[in-house]
N, C-alpha and C positions, 0 to 999 in steps of 0.2 A: 590459641587455638586460633588456627584459619579456618576460613569462611563454606573452603570444602565441609575443613571436620566438623566445625554446628551444623550444618545442613544437612547431610550423615546425621550426626545423632539427634537431630531432629525428629528428621524422616523415618527413620528405623520400627517406629512403634507405630507411625501411620499406616492407615489399614489400604490399602491396594489401593481403592477408585482415589482416596487423595494423591497418592503417587502416580496414579497415570497425569495428576490435575496438574501436577508439578513438573512431569520431566513434559509435556505441552508448552506451558509457562514457557521455560527453558529451551526446548529448543524454539519458539516463537521471538527471545531473544535474539542467539543465537542466530537466525536469516536473520534479524536488522539489524544486526552487525555488522552479518555481510554483506546484506544489499547497501549501507551506508559506505563502507570502502570504494561501490562499485559505482557510488552515484559520481563520473567525474564529468566533463563535460561544463555547456547550459543545459538548461531551462529547457529548449529548443532540440535538445540534440535525447537527453533524459527521456524527454516525452516522450520523439521520433520512436527510441530505444522498450518502451513501456509499450505501444500499439502496431509496432515493426509485422508480429505476427498473428495478427486482426486482417492482414489483407481486403484495408478498404480504405488502398489507393486511389485506386482504379472505377470507386463509386459514383455516380453522377453527382453534382450538389443542387437539388430545386431549384425553382426558381426564389428566391422570396417574397411574400404577402403581406401587408401590410395590416395589420389587426389593427388597425380603425380609419376610416380618414382623416385629413390633415382638414382643419380649420380654412378655412376659405374668404380671407380679409380682401374686405369691399374698399378699395381708394375714390 
């Protein structure tokens, strides 16, 4: 028996609420699989593609502030 047939046999007696959860999970797996195929190029390119729609490239970068004063070494 194929996996699809086994899945049908197991799920045909489940209530609608459980079937909805199974469908959501199956769609999540399908989405992950399609995302894995799209991941080409190096990590920098993937990060850029993921965040490009946020339109944050023109945001100003604030000055860095020290979290504490560095120690004073007396010589």
